[in-house]
VOMARMAR-856037 format. One record per atom (N, C-alpha, C, O): x, y, z. Coordinates in Angstrom, 3 decimals. Atoms other than C-alpha are relative to their C-alpha. Example, Ala and Ser with C-alpha at 12.3 -4.5 7.8 and 13.67 -1.06 7.14 Angstrom:
<titor><east>0.890</east><north>-1.190</north><up>0.000</up></titor>
<titor><east>12.300</east><north>-4.500</north><up>7.800</up></titor>
<titor><east>0.900</east><north>1.200</north><up>0.000</up></titor>
<titor><east>1.936</east><north>1.181</north><up>0.665</up></titor>
<titor><east>-0.820</east><north>-1.190</north><up>-0.060</up></titor>
<titor><east>13.670</east><north>-1.060</north><up>7.140</up></titor>
<titor><east>-0.770</east><north>1.090</north><up>0.730</up></titor>
<titor><east>-0.261</east><north>2.198</north><up>0.899</up></titor>
END
This chain:
<titor><east>0.839</east><north>-1.175</north><up>0.000</up></titor>
<titor><east>0.000</east><north>0.000</north><up>0.000</up></titor>
<titor><east>0.890</east><north>1.246</north><up>0.000</up></titor>
<titor><east>1.851</east><north>1.333</north><up>0.764</up></titor>
<titor><east>-0.793</east><north>-1.218</north><up>0.092</up></titor>
<titor><east>1.357</east><north>3.411</north><up>-0.943</up></titor>
<titor><east>-0.337</east><north>0.954</north><up>1.145</up></titor>
<titor><east>-1.344</east><north>0.787</north><up>1.833</up></titor>
<titor><east>0.235</east><north>-1.007</north><up>-1.030</up></titor>
<titor><east>1.628</east><north>6.355</north><up>1.419</up></titor>
<titor><east>-1.321</east><north>0.733</north><up>-0.277</up></titor>
<titor><east>-2.078</east><north>1.027</north><up>0.648</up></titor>
<titor><east>1.249</east><north>-0.665</north><up>0.379</up></titor>
<titor><east>-1.205</east><north>8.041</north><up>-0.495</up></titor>
<titor><east>-1.214</east><north>-0.866</north><up>0.360</up></titor>
<titor><east>-2.205</east><north>-0.353</north><up>0.882</up></titor>
<titor><east>1.106</east><north>0.915</north><up>-0.323</up></titor>
<titor><east>-3.456</east><north>4.985</north><up>-0.081</up></titor>
<titor><east>-0.219</east><north>-0.096</north><up>1.511</up></titor>
<titor><east>-1.356</east><north>-0.134</north><up>1.981</up></titor>
<titor><east>0.113</east><north>0.031</north><up>-1.466</up></titor>
<titor><east>-2.693</east><north>4.820</north><up>3.646</up></titor>
<titor><east>-0.678</east><north>1.269</north><up>0.517</up></titor>
<titor><east>-1.520</east><north>1.214</north><up>1.413</up></titor>
<titor><east>0.604</east><north>-1.266</north><up>-0.411</up></titor>
<titor><east>-3.598</east><north>8.494</north><up>3.999</up></titor>
<titor><east>-1.485</east><north>0.034</north><up>-0.367</up></titor>
<titor><east>-2.305</east><north>0.515</north><up>0.415</up></titor>
<titor><east>1.400</east><north>0.050</north><up>0.412</up></titor>
<titor><east>-6.825</east><north>7.978</north><up>2.052</up></titor>
<titor><east>-0.817</east><north>-0.902</north><up>0.934</up></titor>
<titor><east>-1.935</east><north>-0.555</north><up>1.314</up></titor>
<titor><east>0.674</east><north>0.913</north><up>-0.934</up></titor>
<titor><east>-7.759</east><north>5.018</north><up>4.284</up></titor>
<titor><east>-0.179</east><north>0.649</north><up>1.372</up></titor>
<titor><east>-1.224</east><north>0.509</north><up>2.007</up></titor>
<titor><east>0.047</east><north>-0.685</north><up>-1.286</up></titor>
<titor><east>-6.963</east><north>7.053</north><up>7.379</up></titor>
<titor><east>-1.080</east><north>1.077</north><up>-0.021</up></titor>
<titor><east>-1.878</east><north>1.180</north><up>0.910</up></titor>
<titor><east>1.004</east><north>-1.054</north><up>0.126</up></titor>
<titor><east>-9.068</east><north>9.982</north><up>6.172</up></titor>
<titor><east>-1.417</east><north>-0.574</north><up>-0.039</up></titor>
<titor><east>-2.335</east><north>-0.017</north><up>0.563</up></titor>
<titor><east>1.314</east><north>0.648</north><up>0.076</up></titor>
<titor><east>-11.970</east><north>7.650</north><up>5.352</up></titor>
<titor><east>-0.422</east><north>-0.506</north><up>1.375</up></titor>
<titor><east>-1.596</east><north>-0.417</north><up>1.734</up></titor>
<titor><east>0.308</east><north>0.490</north><up>-1.346</up></titor>
<titor><east>-11.755</east><north>6.126</north><up>8.844</up></titor>
<titor><east>-0.433</east><north>1.158</north><up>0.897</up></titor>
<titor><east>-1.412</east><north>1.039</north><up>1.633</up></titor>
<titor><east>0.342</east><north>-1.163</north><up>-0.816</up></titor>
<titor><east>-11.814</east><north>9.553</north><up>10.498</up></titor>
<titor><east>-1.366</east><north>0.541</north><up>-0.404</up></titor>
<titor><east>-2.167</east><north>0.902</north><up>0.459</up></titor>
<titor><east>1.301</east><north>-0.469</north><up>0.477</up></titor>
<titor><east>-14.755</east><north>10.623</north><up>8.326</up></titor>
<titor><east>-1.126</east><north>-0.906</north><up>0.499</up></titor>
<titor><east>-2.187</east><north>-0.422</north><up>0.890</up></titor>
<titor><east>0.988</east><north>0.951</north><up>-0.510</up></titor>
<titor><east>-16.640</east><north>7.467</north><up>9.322</up></titor>
<titor><east>-0.248</east><north>0.240</north><up>1.487</up></titor>
<titor><east>-1.395</east><north>0.232</north><up>1.933</up></titor>
<titor><east>0.125</east><north>-0.287</north><up>-1.430</up></titor>
<titor><east>-15.955</east><north>8.204</north><up>13.000</up></titor>
<titor><east>-0.835</east><north>1.253</north><up>0.225</up></titor>
<titor><east>-1.732</east><north>1.267</north><up>1.069</up></titor>
<titor><east>0.742</east><north>-1.245</north><up>-0.157</up></titor>
<titor><east>-17.236</east><north>11.749</north><up>12.628</up></titor>
<titor><east>-1.473</east><north>-0.181</north><up>-0.341</up></titor>
<titor><east>-2.342</east><north>0.274</north><up>0.403</up></titor>
<titor><east>1.384</east><north>0.171</north><up>0.446</up></titor>
<titor><east>-20.380</east><north>10.743</north><up>10.731</up></titor>
<titor><east>-0.812</east><north>-0.904</north><up>0.917</up></titor>
<titor><east>-1.997</east><north>-0.656</north><up>1.139</up></titor>
<titor><east>0.744</east><north>0.957</north><up>-0.820</up></titor>
<titor><east>-21.313</east><north>7.839</north><up>13.001</up></titor>
<titor><east>-0.005</east><north>0.348</north><up>1.482</up></titor>
<titor><east>-0.948</east><north>-0.003</north><up>2.192</up></titor>
<titor><east>-0.153</east><north>-0.167</north><up>-1.438</up></titor>
<titor><east>-20.149</east><north>9.025</north><up>16.391</up></titor>
<titor><east>-0.106</east><north>1.452</north><up>0.478</up></titor>
<titor><east>-0.683</east><north>1.720</north><up>1.531</up></titor>
<titor><east>-0.095</east><north>-1.378</north><up>-0.484</up></titor>
<titor><east>-19.610</east><north>12.775</north><up>16.588</up></titor>
<titor><east>-1.147</east><north>0.870</north><up>-0.505</up></titor>
<titor><east>-1.859</east><north>1.476</north><up>0.296</up></titor>
<titor><east>1.003</east><north>-0.912</north><up>0.564</up></titor>
<titor><east>-21.943</east><north>14.626</north><up>14.219</up></titor>
<titor><east>-1.408</east><north>-0.234</north><up>0.537</up></titor>
<titor><east>-2.127</east><north>0.742</north><up>0.752</up></titor>
<titor><east>1.350</east><north>0.189</north><up>-0.537</up></titor>
<titor><east>-25.137</east><north>12.960</north><up>15.521</up></titor>
<titor><east>-0.129</east><north>0.259</north><up>1.510</up></titor>
<titor><east>-1.240</east><north>0.227</north><up>2.041</up></titor>
<titor><east>0.053</east><north>-0.124</north><up>-1.461</up></titor>
<titor><east>-24.222</east><north>13.596</north><up>19.178</up></titor>
<titor><east>-0.584</east><north>1.343</north><up>0.438</up></titor>
<titor><east>-0.451</east><north>2.356</north><up>-0.248</up></titor>
<titor><east>0.586</east><north>-1.223</north><up>-0.540</up></titor>
<titor><east>-26.031</east><north>16.138</north><up>21.302</up></titor>
<titor><east>1.080</east><north>1.000</north><up>0.377</up></titor>
<titor><east>0.840</east><north>2.207</north><up>0.332</up></titor>
<titor><east>-1.085</east><north>-0.905</north><up>-0.386</up></titor>
<titor><east>-22.701</east><north>17.577</north><up>22.430</up></titor>
<titor><east>0.509</east><north>0.786</north><up>-1.199</up></titor>
<titor><east>0.860</east><north>1.958</north><up>-1.066</up></titor>
<titor><east>-0.487</east><north>-0.677</north><up>1.204</up></titor>
<titor><east>-21.662</east><north>18.403</north><up>18.847</up></titor>
<titor><east>-0.883</east><north>1.202</north><up>-0.312</up></titor>
<titor><east>-0.390</east><north>2.256</north><up>-0.714</up></titor>
<titor><east>0.942</east><north>-1.081</north><up>0.283</up></titor>
<titor><east>-24.779</east><north>20.523</north><up>18.436</up></titor>
<titor><east>0.206</east><north>1.200</north><up>0.919</up></titor>
<titor><east>-0.153</east><north>2.322</north><up>0.563</up></titor>
<titor><east>-0.179</east><north>-1.076</north><up>-0.968</up></titor>
<titor><east>-23.830</east><north>22.574</north><up>21.477</up></titor>
<titor><east>1.368</east><north>0.673</north><up>-0.103</up></titor>
<titor><east>1.617</east><north>1.671</north><up>0.573</up></titor>
<titor><east>-1.280</east><north>-0.665</north><up>0.240</up></titor>
<titor><east>-20.308</east><north>23.383</north><up>20.307</up></titor>
<titor><east>-0.218</east><north>1.156</north><up>-0.965</up></titor>
<titor><east>-1.097</east><north>1.106</north><up>-1.826</up></titor>
<titor><east>0.055</east><north>-1.088</north><up>0.969</up></titor>
<titor><east>-19.774</east><north>26.665</north><up>18.528</up></titor>
<titor><east>0.614</east><north>-0.492</north><up>-1.305</up></titor>
<titor><east>1.307</east><north>-1.509</north><up>-1.325</up></titor>
<titor><east>-0.578</east><north>0.372</north><up>1.294</up></titor>
<titor><east>-18.836</east><north>26.519</north><up>14.846</up></titor>
<titor><east>1.532</east><north>0.019</north><up>0.076</up></titor>
<titor><east>2.200</east><north>-0.840</north><up>-0.499</up></titor>
<titor><east>-1.458</east><north>-0.096</north><up>-0.166</up></titor>
<titor><east>-15.312</east><north>27.601</north><up>15.788</up></titor>
<titor><east>0.553</east><north>-1.221</north><up>0.743</up></titor>
<titor><east>1.608</east><north>-1.745</north><up>0.384</up></titor>
<titor><east>-0.423</east><north>1.184</north><up>-0.752</up></titor>
<titor><east>-15.052</east><north>24.748</north><up>18.319</up></titor>
<titor><east>-0.102</east><north>-1.254</north><up>-0.873</up></titor>
<titor><east>0.780</east><north>-2.111</north><up>-0.829</up></titor>
<titor><east>0.136</east><north>1.142</north><up>0.908</up></titor>
<titor><east>-16.351</east><north>22.242</north><up>15.751</up></titor>
<titor><east>1.168</east><north>-0.053</north><up>-0.973</up></titor>
<titor><east>1.754</east><north>-1.115</north><up>-1.183</up></titor>
<titor><east>-1.130</east><north>-0.035</north><up>0.925</up></titor>
<titor><east>-13.713</east><north>23.354</north><up>13.262</up></titor>
<titor><east>1.303</east><north>-0.366</north><up>0.700</up></titor>
<titor><east>2.142</east><north>-1.073</north><up>0.140</up></titor>
<titor><east>-1.218</east><north>0.291</north><up>-0.757</up></titor>
<titor><east>-11.030</east><north>23.182</north><up>15.945</up></titor>
<titor><east>0.137</east><north>-1.503</north><up>0.241</up></titor>
<titor><east>1.232</east><north>-2.052</north><up>0.126</up></titor>
<titor><east>-0.084</east><north>1.444</north><up>-0.219</up></titor>
<titor><east>-11.915</east><north>19.571</north><up>16.738</up></titor>
<titor><east>0.324</east><north>-0.730</north><up>-1.295</up></titor>
<titor><east>1.162</east><north>-1.632</north><up>-1.303</up></titor>
<titor><east>-0.284</east><north>0.647</north><up>1.290</up></titor>
<titor><east>-11.957</east><north>18.570</north><up>13.066</up></titor>
<titor><east>1.460</east><north>0.194</north><up>-0.398</up></titor>
<titor><east>2.089</east><north>-0.728</north><up>-0.917</up></titor>
<titor><east>-1.419</east><north>-0.247</north><up>0.281</up></titor>
<titor><east>-8.538</east><north>20.204</north><up>12.629</up></titor>
<titor><east>0.900</east><north>-0.848</north><up>0.894</up></titor>
<titor><east>1.926</east><north>-1.364</north><up>0.451</up></titor>
<titor><east>-0.781</east><north>0.783</north><up>-0.960</up></titor>
<titor><east>-7.251</east><north>18.437</north><up>15.738</up></titor>
<titor><east>0.154</east><north>-1.446</north><up>-0.450</up></titor>
<titor><east>1.264</east><north>-1.978</north><up>-0.474</up></titor>
<titor><east>-0.100</east><north>1.424</north><up>0.323</up></titor>
<titor><east>-8.106</east><north>14.932</north><up>14.609</up></titor>
<titor><east>0.487</east><north>-0.264</north><up>-1.417</up></titor>
<titor><east>0.829</east><north>-1.398</north><up>-1.751</up></titor>
<titor><east>-0.503</east><north>0.183</north><up>1.366</up></titor>
<titor><east>-7.081</east><north>15.518</north><up>10.990</up></titor>
<titor><east>1.437</east><north>-0.513</north><up>0.014</up></titor>
<titor><east>1.829</east><north>-1.284</north><up>-0.862</up></titor>
<titor><east>-1.400</east><north>0.415</north><up>-0.101</up></titor>
<titor><east>-3.463</east><north>15.011</north><up>12.089</up></titor>
<titor><east>0.283</east><north>-0.816</north><up>1.258</up></titor>
<titor><east>1.438</east><north>-0.982</north><up>1.652</up></titor>
<titor><east>-0.165</east><north>0.749</north><up>-1.243</up></titor>
<titor><east>-4.072</east><north>12.941</north><up>15.214</up></titor>
<titor><east>0.688</east><north>-1.326</north><up>-0.288</up></titor>
<titor><east>0.333</east><north>-2.003</north><up>-1.253</up></titor>
<titor><east>-0.685</east><north>1.278</north><up>0.222</up></titor>
<titor><east>-1.727</east><north>9.954</north><up>15.517</up></titor>
<titor><east>-0.918</east><north>-1.191</north><up>0.270</up></titor>
<titor><east>-1.487</east><north>-1.314</north><up>1.355</up></titor>
<titor><east>0.839</east><north>1.195</north><up>-0.122</up></titor>
<titor><east>-3.620</east><north>6.706</north><up>14.923</up></titor>
<titor><east>0.827</east><north>-1.227</north><up>-0.348</up></titor>
<titor><east>1.568</east><north>-1.224</north><up>-1.331</up></titor>
<titor><east>-0.692</east><north>1.256</north><up>0.268</up></titor>
<titor><east>-2.227</east><north>3.188</north><up>15.103</up></titor>
<titor><east>-0.798</east><north>-1.140</north><up>0.609</up></titor>
<titor><east>-1.611</east><north>-0.938</north><up>1.511</up></titor>
<titor><east>0.655</east><north>1.182</north><up>-0.547</up></titor>
<titor><east>-3.437</east><north>-0.316</north><up>15.758</up></titor>
<titor><east>-1.217</east><north>-0.412</north><up>-0.794</up></titor>
<titor><east>-1.410</east><north>0.007</north><up>-1.935</up></titor>
<titor><east>1.209</east><north>0.523</north><up>0.645</up></titor>
<titor><east>-6.678</east><north>-2.078</north><up>14.942</up></titor>
<titor><east>-1.034</east><north>1.118</north><up>-0.148</up></titor>
<titor><east>-0.892</east><north>2.188</north><up>0.444</up></titor>
<titor><east>1.074</east><north>-0.979</north><up>0.156</up></titor>
<titor><east>-9.814</east><north>-0.234</north><up>13.852</up></titor>
<titor><east>-0.666</east><north>0.292</north><up>1.339</up></titor>
<titor><east>-1.016</east><north>1.438</north><up>1.619</up></titor>
<titor><east>0.585</east><north>-0.215</north><up>-1.334</up></titor>
<titor><east>-11.244</east><north>-0.754</north><up>17.357</up></titor>
<titor><east>0.872</east><north>0.923</north><up>0.842</up></titor>
<titor><east>0.362</east><north>1.792</north><up>1.549</up></titor>
<titor><east>-0.929</east><north>-0.838</north><up>-0.760</up></titor>
<titor><east>-8.145</east><north>0.819</north><up>18.884</up></titor>
<titor><east>-0.035</east><north>1.431</north><up>-0.519</up></titor>
<titor><east>-0.027</east><north>2.377</north><up>0.270</up></titor>
<titor><east>0.071</east><north>-1.345</north><up>0.584</up></titor>
<titor><east>-8.287</east><north>3.762</north><up>16.465</up></titor>
<titor><east>-1.290</east><north>0.702</north><up>0.414</up></titor>
<titor><east>-1.283</east><north>1.890</north><up>0.735</up></titor>
<titor><east>1.293</east><north>-0.563</north><up>-0.398</up></titor>
<titor><east>-11.974</east><north>4.284</north><up>17.266</up></titor>
<titor><east>0.070</east><north>0.465</north><up>1.456</up></titor>
<titor><east>-0.423</east><north>1.538</north><up>1.803</up></titor>
<titor><east>-0.163</east><north>-0.330</north><up>-1.413</up></titor>
<titor><east>-11.121</east><north>4.251</north><up>20.979</up></titor>
<titor><east>0.849</east><north>1.258</north><up>0.172</up></titor>
<titor><east>0.526</east><north>2.121</north><up>0.988</up></titor>
<titor><east>-0.870</east><north>-1.178</north><up>-0.060</up></titor>
<titor><east>-8.325</east><north>6.793</north><up>20.449</up></titor>
<titor><east>-0.787</east><north>1.257</north><up>-0.368</up></titor>
<titor><east>-0.695</east><north>2.275</north><up>0.319</up></titor>
<titor><east>0.785</east><north>-1.155</north><up>0.435</up></titor>
<titor><east>-10.666</east><north>9.133</north><up>18.568</up></titor>
<titor><east>-1.092</east><north>0.346</north><up>1.020</up></titor>
<titor><east>-1.374</east><north>1.523</north><up>1.247</up></titor>
<titor><east>0.981</east><north>-0.253</north><up>-1.058</up></titor>
<titor><east>-13.350</east><north>8.724</north><up>21.255</up></titor>
<titor><east>0.628</east><north>0.743</north><up>1.175</up></titor>
<titor><east>0.054</east><north>1.696</north><up>1.702</up></titor>
<titor><east>-0.696</east><north>-0.666</north><up>-1.107</up></titor>
<titor><east>-10.844</east><north>9.686</north><up>23.935</up></titor>
<titor><east>0.363</east><north>1.437</north><up>-0.378</up></titor>
<titor><east>0.275</east><north>2.340</north><up>0.454</up></titor>
<titor><east>-0.331</east><north>-1.360</north><up>0.457</up></titor>
<titor><east>-9.746</east><north>12.691</north><up>21.862</up></titor>
<titor><east>-1.234</east><north>0.896</north><up>0.074</up></titor>
<titor><east>-1.141</east><north>2.047</north><up>0.501</up></titor>
<titor><east>1.227</east><north>-0.802</north><up>-0.043</up></titor>
<titor><east>-13.368</east><north>13.862</north><up>21.561</up></titor>
<titor><east>-0.410</east><north>0.296</north><up>1.437</up></titor>
<titor><east>-0.801</east><north>1.420</north><up>1.751</up></titor>
<titor><east>0.353</east><north>-0.216</north><up>-1.399</up></titor>
<titor><east>-14.044</east><north>13.378</north><up>25.268</up></titor>
<titor><east>0.929</east><north>1.033</north><up>0.651</up></titor>
<titor><east>0.475</east><north>1.877</north><up>1.425</up></titor>
<titor><east>-0.948</east><north>-0.973</north><up>-0.549</up></titor>
<titor><east>-10.881</east><north>15.318</north><up>26.158</up></titor>
<titor><east>-0.292</east><north>1.394</north><up>-0.543</up></titor>
<titor><east>-0.209</east><north>2.379</north><up>0.191</up></titor>
<titor><east>0.335</east><north>-1.280</north><up>0.608</up></titor>
<titor><east>-11.847</east><north>18.076</north><up>23.730</up></titor>
<titor><east>-1.236</east><north>0.600</north><up>0.682</up></titor>
<titor><east>-1.253</east><north>1.784</north><up>1.020</up></titor>
<titor><east>1.213</east><north>-0.486</north><up>-0.652</up></titor>
<titor><east>-15.323</east><north>18.338</north><up>25.262</up></titor>
<titor><east>0.288</east><north>0.469</north><up>1.427</up></titor>
<titor><east>-0.236</east><north>1.493</north><up>1.866</up></titor>
<titor><east>-0.352</east><north>-0.398</north><up>-1.364</up></titor>
<titor><east>-13.864</east><north>18.467</north><up>28.758</up></titor>
<titor><east>0.715</east><north>1.346</north><up>-0.018</up></titor>
<titor><east>0.457</east><north>2.205</north><up>0.825</up></titor>
<titor><east>-0.699</east><north>-1.283</north><up>0.134</up></titor>
<titor><east>-11.556</east><north>21.273</north><up>27.646</up></titor>
<titor><east>-0.929</east><north>1.145</north><up>-0.358</up></titor>
<titor><east>-0.661</east><north>2.299</north><up>-0.023</up></titor>
<titor><east>0.990</east><north>-1.014</north><up>0.366</up></titor>
<titor><east>-14.576</east><north>23.109</north><up>26.234</up></titor>
<titor><east>-0.973</east><north>0.267</north><up>1.156</up></titor>
<titor><east>-1.865</east><north>1.108</north><up>1.040</up></titor>
<titor><east>0.826</east><north>-0.219</north><up>-1.178</up></titor>
<titor><east>-16.199</east><north>22.881</north><up>29.674</up></titor>
<titor><east>-1.254</east><north>-0.850</north><up>0.068</up></titor>
<titor><east>-2.179</east><north>-0.525</north><up>0.812</up></titor>
<titor><east>1.183</east><north>0.855</north><up>0.054</up></titor>
<titor><east>-18.682</east><north>20.113</north><up>28.937</up></titor>
<titor><east>-0.257</east><north>-0.675</north><up>1.344</up></titor>
<titor><east>0.623</east><north>-1.291</north><up>1.945</up></titor>
<titor><east>0.497</east><north>0.776</north><up>-1.128</up></titor>
<titor><east>-20.671</east><north>18.808</north><up>31.847</up></titor>
<titor><east>-1.201</east><north>-0.767</north><up>-0.557</up></titor>
<titor><east>-1.912</east><north>-0.250</north><up>-1.419</up></titor>
<titor><east>0.999</east><north>0.851</north><up>0.644</up></titor>
<titor><east>-23.096</east><north>16.026</north><up>31.099</up></titor>
<titor><east>-1.435</east><north>0.474</north><up>0.190</up></titor>
<titor><east>-2.293</east><north>0.141</north><up>-0.628</up></titor>
<titor><east>1.402</east><north>-0.378</north><up>-0.214</up></titor>
<titor><east>-26.221</east><north>17.632</north><up>32.539</up></titor>
<titor><east>-0.200</east><north>1.473</north><up>-0.333</up></titor>
<titor><east>0.424</east><north>2.345</north><up>0.271</up></titor>
<titor><east>0.381</east><north>-1.368</north><up>0.321</up></titor>
<titor><east>-27.661</east><north>20.738</north><up>30.937</up></titor>
<titor><east>1.078</east><north>0.846</north><up>-0.615</up></titor>
<titor><east>1.007</east><north>2.075</north><up>-0.582</up></titor>
<titor><east>-1.119</east><north>-0.752</north><up>0.549</up></titor>
<titor><east>-24.457</east><north>21.688</north><up>29.208</up></titor>
<titor><east>-0.454</east><north>0.828</north><up>-1.184</up></titor>
<titor><east>-0.971</east><north>0.304</north><up>-2.171</up></titor>
<titor><east>0.348</east><north>-0.947</north><up>1.048</up></titor>
<titor><east>-25.058</east><north>24.764</north><up>27.093</up></titor>
<titor><east>-1.428</east><north>-0.186</north><up>-0.510</up></titor>
<titor><east>-1.674</east><north>-0.242</north><up>-1.715</up></titor>
<titor><east>1.409</east><north>0.176</north><up>0.388</up></titor>
<titor><east>-28.791</east><north>24.312</north><up>27.104</up></titor>
<titor><east>-0.430</east><north>1.155</north><up>-0.878</up></titor>
<titor><east>-0.082</east><north>2.310</north><up>-0.635</up></titor>
<titor><east>0.523</east><north>-1.049</north><up>0.859</up></titor>
<titor><east>-30.506</east><north>26.182</north><up>24.343</up></titor>
<titor><east>-1.196</east><north>0.648</north><up>0.678</up></titor>
<titor><east>-1.984</east><north>-0.016</north><up>1.352</up></titor>
<titor><east>1.087</east><north>-0.740</north><up>-0.670</up></titor>
<titor><east>-32.908</east><north>28.846</north><up>25.504</up></titor>
<titor><east>-1.287</east><north>-0.054</north><up>-0.777</up></titor>
<titor><east>-2.291</east><north>0.515</north><up>-0.350</up></titor>
END
């Protein structure tokens, strides 16, 4: 597999993670557009290795850490008025 193919596979995996796990989440809706872009930029170059399950776990941890840094609390976080 070429470096280009590996990068394409990696990008497809990240896109799948975003579409299935992040974009439909209630927390994503409460992030500002700037915060959403910041997270997408963060994981675009995030180091990923191992099995698909391990990569998914790494990306989940990255999202949880990002939300914590944005001040996310699980109850009533940024409730819409």
